[in-house]
C-alpha positions as CSV (number, residue, x, y, z in Angstrom):
1,M,13.8,-3.0,-2.8
2,P,10.4,-4.5,-3.3
3,S,9.0,-6.7,-0.6
4,P,8.6,-10.4,-1.3
5,K,5.1,-11.8,-1.3
6,H,3.5,-14.1,1.4
7,P,-0.2,-14.8,1.0
8,F,-0.8,-15.3,4.7
9,L,1.2,-12.5,6.1
10,A,0.0,-10.1,3.4
11,D,-3.6,-10.6,3.9
12,R,-5.2,-7.4,5.2
13,K,-7.1,-9.3,8.0
14,V,-4.0,-11.1,9.2
15,V,-2.1,-7.8,9.4
16,F,-4.9,-6.2,11.3
17,L,-5.1,-9.0,13.8
18,L,-1.3,-9.5,14.3
19,A,-0.5,-5.7,14.4
20,L,-3.2,-5.2,17.0
21,F,-1.8,-8.1,19.1
22,C,1.7,-6.6,18.9
23,C,0.2,-3.2,20.0
24,L,-1.6,-4.6,22.8
25,L,1.7,-6.3,24.2
26,W,3.7,-3.1,23.5
27,G,0.8,-1.1,25.3
28,S,1.1,-3.4,28.4
29,S,4.9,-2.6,28.6
30,F,4.1,0.9,29.9
31,P,2.4,-0.1,33.3
32,A,4.7,-3.2,33.4
33,I,7.9,-1.1,33.2
34,K,6.7,1.4,35.9
35,N,5.7,-1.5,38.1
36,G,9.1,-3.1,37.4
37,Y,10.8,0.0,38.8
38,A,8.7,-0.3,42.0
39,L,9.2,-4.0,42.4
40,F,13.0,-3.7,42.0
41,G,13.2,-0.6,44.0
42,I,14.6,1.6,41.2
43,A,14.4,5.3,41.9
44,P,13.5,7.8,39.1
45,A,17.0,9.2,39.0
46,D,18.8,5.9,38.9
47,V,19.5,5.7,35.3
48,A,22.2,3.0,35.6
49,S,19.9,0.5,37.2
50,K,17.2,1.4,34.6
51,L,19.5,0.4,31.8
52,V,20.4,-3.0,33.8
53,F,16.8,-3.6,34.1
54,A,16.3,-3.0,30.3
55,G,19.4,-5.0,29.4
56,W,18.3,-8.1,31.1
57,R,14.9,-7.9,29.6
58,F,16.3,-7.8,26.0
59,A,19.3,-10.1,26.6
60,I,16.9,-12.8,28.0
61,A,14.4,-12.1,25.1
62,G,17.0,-12.2,22.4
63,L,18.7,-15.4,23.6
64,S,15.3,-17.0,24.1
65,L,14.6,-16.3,20.4
66,V,18.0,-17.5,19.2
67,A,17.4,-20.8,21.0
68,Y,14.0,-21.1,19.4
69,A,15.4,-20.5,16.0
70,A,18.1,-23.0,16.5
71,L,15.8,-25.8,17.7
72,S,13.5,-25.0,14.6
73,G,16.6,-25.8,12.3
74,K,17.2,-22.2,11.4
75,P,20.8,-21.3,10.8
76,V,21.7,-18.9,13.6
77,R,25.6,-19.0,13.1
78,G,27.8,-18.3,10.1
79,L,25.7,-15.4,8.8
80,G,28.7,-13.7,7.3
81,A,30.6,-10.6,8.5
82,R,28.2,-8.2,6.6
83,A,25.1,-9.6,8.1
84,W,26.6,-9.6,11.5
85,G,27.5,-5.8,11.1
86,Q,24.0,-5.1,10.1
87,I,22.5,-7.1,13.0
88,A,24.7,-5.4,15.5
89,L,23.9,-1.8,14.1
90,L,20.1,-2.7,14.3
91,G,20.4,-4.1,17.8
92,L,22.4,-0.9,19.0
93,A,19.9,1.5,17.6
94,Q,16.5,-0.2,17.8
95,T,17.3,-1.9,21.3
96,T,20.1,0.0,23.0
97,L,19.7,3.7,21.8
98,Q,16.0,3.5,21.7
99,Y,15.5,2.1,25.1
100,V,18.1,4.5,26.9
101,F,15.7,7.3,25.8
102,F,12.5,5.2,26.4
103,Y,13.2,4.1,29.8
104,I,14.5,7.4,31.1
105,G,11.7,9.3,29.5
106,L,9.1,7.0,30.9
107,A,10.5,7.5,34.4
108,H,9.9,11.3,34.1
109,T,6.2,11.2,32.8
110,T,3.1,9.0,33.3
111,G,2.3,6.0,31.7
112,V,-0.8,7.4,29.9
113,K,1.2,10.3,28.4
114,G,4.2,8.3,27.6
115,S,2.1,5.6,25.6
116,I,0.5,8.5,23.7
117,M,3.7,10.4,23.0
118,N,5.2,7.2,21.7
119,A,2.7,7.3,18.9
120,T,4.8,9.9,17.2
121,G,6.8,7.1,15.7
122,T,4.1,6.4,13.3
123,F,4.5,9.8,11.7
124,F,8.2,9.4,11.5
125,S,7.7,6.0,9.7
126,V,5.3,7.3,7.3
127,L,7.3,10.2,6.4
128,M,10.6,8.3,6.1
129,A,8.9,5.6,4.1
130,H,7.6,8.4,1.6
131,F,11.4,9.2,0.8
132,L,12.8,5.6,0.8
133,Y,10.1,3.3,-0.9
134,R,8.6,4.2,-4.3
135,N,5.5,2.0,-3.6
136,D,4.9,3.9,-0.2
137,R,4.5,7.5,-1.0
138,L,2.8,10.0,1.3
139,S,-0.9,10.4,-0.1
140,Y,-3.6,12.9,1.1
141,G,-5.3,10.3,3.2
142,K,-1.8,9.6,5.0
143,A,-1.1,13.2,5.4
144,V,-4.6,13.8,6.9
145,G,-4.2,10.8,9.2
146,C,-0.7,11.8,10.4
147,A,-1.8,15.5,11.0
148,V,-4.9,14.4,13.2
149,G,-2.9,11.7,14.9
150,F,-0.2,14.4,15.7
151,A,-2.9,16.7,17.0
152,G,-3.9,14.0,19.4
153,V,-0.4,13.9,20.7
154,M,-0.3,17.7,21.1
155,V,-3.7,17.6,23.0
156,V,-2.4,15.3,25.7
157,N,0.3,17.8,26.6
158,L,-1.9,20.9,26.9
159,G,-1.9,22.5,30.3
160,N,-4.7,21.7,32.8
161,G,-8.0,23.5,32.5
162,L,-9.2,26.0,30.1
163,G,-6.8,28.5,31.2
164,G,-3.8,26.3,30.1
165,L,-4.8,25.6,26.4
166,L,-1.7,27.3,25.1
167,E,0.6,25.9,27.8
168,L,2.4,22.8,26.9
169,D,3.0,20.2,29.8
170,F,6.1,18.9,28.1
171,T,9.8,18.3,29.5
172,L,12.8,17.1,27.5
173,L,13.7,14.6,29.9
174,G,10.2,13.1,30.1
175,E,8.0,13.5,27.0
176,G,11.0,14.6,24.9
177,F,13.0,11.5,25.4
178,V,9.9,9.4,24.6
179,V,9.5,11.2,21.2
180,I,13.3,10.7,20.5
181,A,12.9,7.1,21.3
182,A,10.1,6.8,18.8
183,F,12.1,8.5,16.2
184,V,14.9,6.0,16.7
185,L,12.7,3.1,16.6
186,A,11.0,4.2,13.4
187,A,14.4,4.6,11.7
188,A,15.6,1.3,13.0
189,S,12.4,-0.5,11.9
190,I,12.8,0.8,8.4
191,Y,16.3,-0.5,8.4
192,G,15.3,-3.7,9.9
193,K,12.8,-4.1,7.0
194,R,15.7,-3.8,4.5
195,I,18.0,-6.2,6.0
196,S,15.2,-8.7,6.8
197,Q,14.9,-9.2,3.0
198,G,18.0,-11.4,3.1
199,L,17.7,-12.8,6.7
200,D,15.4,-14.8,8.6
201,P,13.3,-12.4,10.8
202,I,13.3,-14.6,13.9
203,V,17.0,-15.0,13.7
204,M,17.5,-11.3,13.1
205,T,15.3,-10.2,15.9
206,G,16.9,-12.6,18.3
207,W,20.5,-11.5,17.8
208,Q,19.8,-7.9,17.7
209,L,18.0,-8.0,21.0
210,A,20.6,-10.1,22.5
211,I,23.4,-7.6,21.2
212,G,21.3,-4.4,22.2
213,G,20.8,-6.0,25.6
214,A,24.2,-6.9,26.1
215,A,25.2,-3.3,25.4
216,L,22.5,-1.9,27.9
217,L,23.9,-4.3,30.5
218,A,27.4,-3.3,29.9
219,A,26.6,0.6,30.0
220,G,24.3,0.0,33.0
221,Y,26.9,-1.9,35.2
222,A,29.7,0.4,34.1
223,M,27.7,3.4,35.5
224,G,27.2,1.5,38.8
225,G,23.8,0.2,38.4
226,G,22.4,-3.0,39.5
227,L,19.4,-5.1,39.9
228,A,18.3,-6.2,43.4
229,G,14.9,-7.3,44.9
230,F,14.3,-10.4,43.0
231,T,11.0,-11.9,44.2
232,L,8.4,-14.2,42.5
233,A,6.6,-11.1,41.4
234,S,9.4,-9.1,40.1
235,S,10.9,-12.3,38.5
236,A,7.6,-12.9,36.7
237,L,7.3,-9.4,35.5
238,L,10.9,-9.4,34.1
239,A,10.0,-12.7,32.3
240,Y,6.8,-11.2,31.0
241,L,8.7,-8.1,29.5
242,A,11.2,-10.5,28.0
243,L,8.4,-12.6,26.4
244,L,6.4,-9.6,25.0
245,S,9.6,-8.2,23.5
246,S,10.5,-11.3,21.7
247,L,7.1,-12.1,20.5
248,A,6.0,-8.7,19.4
249,I,9.2,-7.7,17.6
250,S,9.5,-10.8,15.8
251,I,5.8,-10.6,14.6
252,W,6.3,-6.9,13.6
253,S,9.4,-7.8,11.6
254,L,7.6,-10.4,9.8
255,L,4.8,-8.0,9.0
256,L,7.1,-5.3,7.9
257,K,9.1,-7.8,5.6
258,Y,5.8,-8.6,3.6
259,N,3.9,-5.4,3.6
260,R,4.2,-1.7,3.1
261,V,5.8,0.3,6.0
262,S,3.0,2.9,6.3
263,L,0.4,0.0,6.5
264,V,2.1,-1.8,9.4
265,T,3.4,1.2,11.4
266,A,0.1,2.9,11.2
267,F,-1.2,0.5,13.8
268,N,1.2,2.0,16.3
269,F,-1.5,4.5,17.0
270,M,-3.2,1.8,18.9
271,V,-0.3,1.4,21.3
272,P,-1.4,4.6,23.2
273,V,-4.9,3.3,23.3
274,F,-3.9,0.1,25.0
275,G,-1.2,1.8,26.9
276,A,-3.4,4.5,28.3
277,L,-6.2,2.0,29.2
278,L,-3.8,-0.6,30.9
279,S,-1.9,2.3,32.8
280,A,-5.3,3.3,34.1
281,V,-6.2,-0.1,35.2
282,F,-2.7,-1.2,36.7
283,L,-1.3,2.2,37.9
284,G,-4.4,3.9,38.9
285,E,-3.7,6.8,36.5
286,S,-6.5,9.0,35.1
287,I,-7.7,8.3,31.7
288,L,-11.0,10.2,32.1
289,E,-9.5,13.8,31.6
290,W,-10.8,15.4,28.6
291,R,-7.3,15.7,27.1
292,N,-6.7,12.0,27.3
293,G,-10.0,11.2,25.9
294,L,-9.8,13.6,23.0
295,A,-6.2,12.5,22.2
296,L,-7.2,8.8,22.0
297,V,-10.0,9.7,19.7
298,L,-7.8,11.6,17.4
299,V,-5.0,8.9,17.3
300,C,-7.5,6.3,16.5
301,Y,-9.0,8.3,13.6
302,G,-5.4,9.0,12.4
303,I,-4.7,5.3,12.1
304,W,-7.9,4.8,10.3
305,R,-7.1,7.4,7.7
306,V,-3.4,6.3,7.2
307,T,-4.6,2.5,6.7
308,Q,-7.4,3.4,4.4
309,A,-5.0,5.5,2.1
310,G,-3.5,3.6,-0.9
311,P,0.2,3.3,-1.5
312,G,0.4,6.8,-3.0
313,A,1.8,7.7,-6.5
314,P,5.5,7.4,-7.2
315,S,6.9,11.0,-7.5
316,G,9.7,10.7,-10.0
317,A,11.3,7.2,-10.9
318,G,14.8,8.6,-10.8
319,I,14.4,10.0,-7.3
320,G,12.6,7.0,-6.1
321,A,15.3,4.7,-7.4
322,K,18.0,6.6,-5.7
323,A,16.0,6.8,-2.2
324,T,15.4,3.1,-2.5
325,A,18.9,2.1,-3.1
326,R,19.8,4.0,0.3
327,T,17.7,1.5,2.2
């Protein structure tokens, strides 16, 4: 399904600035979430309360967007059974499932490492787009960019010191869950691009966040979780996380609607840059280790190569048509 045209949102400079802004917001979520755990007194092993924390964040973000859309005159009800089913599936995948893995993973790794590991979602998006969209094939430049960026992700997980070059500092519950979350997000984003062709992206984003957030709340409370310790600081932090979610995901959905998947998602490589820098500032984590510095250089080069690459040549009209139909 070809993307509709939009002169403003398809302009390369606009895409560049808006995508960077989204990545800055998402990068700030790494230290914000870890600070939220501390402010609300959520222990690393308290999975249920983490789900409640995430649930309130996304439910507030989603309902705020729905209210904004309604005040703007957009239709927020009567979308049809098929549309509601698509939105619900998107919300349960992109918000609920992804953040179950993301929040647990981030609790078992550092903000710097979590932000860099999260960049693996870019590779997943580029690879899936190759098979799903005829105008977004994997080219040599994209392949090189993904390979170099992935090397950066691997570097940050090398063991300390020269003696640990072949030792990976990787755990399933920590870095592994962050990678799984990145894969789920990549798949859900491509699905969201498809259904956004027939829905307003703001309305779609609002309802999927609200549905996904409600599912997180239900799961968290059912597991015995809760959220206590509301103060001015903790409430402000929760409000900020809700705001960044609604704003960043709405803008990202608009960019995906009017541009190639690989062009937009390549900017995800900047999330670890912002995440690592902000984690170093607000969490006091080290960014000066050689692993972190080299990893950031590699992921930045990776995004440059992917965005400089063209759409890539279609590899068989028949295969492409069938793959596109599945989207």
